Phi, psi and omega in degrees: 000128178282160182235125180236145179252122181243136178268134178274352181224090180301327183293326180295320179295325181291337181273344181290137181291140179258119182270112181274146179297141179294133183282121179279143179294146180293157181298329181293331179279335180276327186303317178300321180295319179297321179295320180295315180297320179296319180295319180296315180296318180295318180296318180296319179294318180295320180297318180295318180296321180295319179296328180285328185280329183270125180294154183289328180230158176278100184265102178251149180271139178237122181257133183239129179226136177266150185240182177278181179074024180268170179218148173226134180223148178218142181055220180259010178288153174300156182290148170278136172273121193234123176262101183265015180301132180109348176287148183201159177195162180233133179237168178234138175295145176248100183084192183260166173295144173278187184295341180264003180084015182260142179212161178269150183220142176229133181255147176279104185292340178291336180249008179271120182244128174236123185303144179287160172274118182204184187299329182275346184242345192225139176233144179230122185056037177085355182245145177293153177299150175304143185298339182270351182264135183209142176233108178274142179247118183244102182293145176238340179204136177205099184201162179165218187233138174230137176243111184287337181280312182270339182086004181287139180227132174222108183237121177285126186236130178224129183205159173258132177254114182261112180264130180217151174239093184054223177260005183280319189215134174221116184278157170302154186291143169275124178271121181241125180224122183204177172250115175280115188234154174275357181262216179258138174237127187222130175242201179279319182258327189238153176200159178195160179234132181268187177225137182286165178302133174259188183295336180271359179085009180273148179206166173236123182249135180233152178202135176252133181226153174265128179256120182274158176301150182243015179060036174236115188302317182297308182290316180300321181284315184295318182269349181068042181289143001284149180204185180250150172231157182232133174242131174237112190236119173273136186207166169239142178233120181237155186236144176209142180283139181271000000 
């Protein structure tokens, strides 16, 4: 049996409000908004990926090598003729070059090697050092400024010089701290002038330092500590992108 609903009052039905369905926006009006949101999301994702891929600083490798024809002098004694060929170290740029082509550099002192003063590397008054005498150089700091445009170099150098005579005698270390520069370095007793980097990467670095007493009677008396020492170091500095 079917069931039908009949109204006994047609006028009442005509007065009841008729609720029309809410009109949904057409797909064509929604599509541009979706495209804009998708583009924004895609751009944000790409930007984030790009920031992760690009390093924060320009890290370039700087290679440092020492050459022959160097000199070391202390107090009023004649200079030692020093062949430092074979010394080497690697540094890293700190940040980018400024507008003048200057940048900061720091070297890993654990991997910085400077040949010792001994009979095979050093001559004094034209004669090689006695085979039992040796001075080891142990760097503790090597950092500073290099300007690739002008060739100017200023590197702060700090090292311990260990003097020994075979196994018989080993003095406390002489602490030497100076700025090795391609310009002029001048003290009270000692002075020297360097040479800037040329096109081949060669330079001459000089530095005057004050050496303090080390509470060792033999060394303090023999060298007349405190006194000044002078380092004249021929080197090459080369650059390569990492």
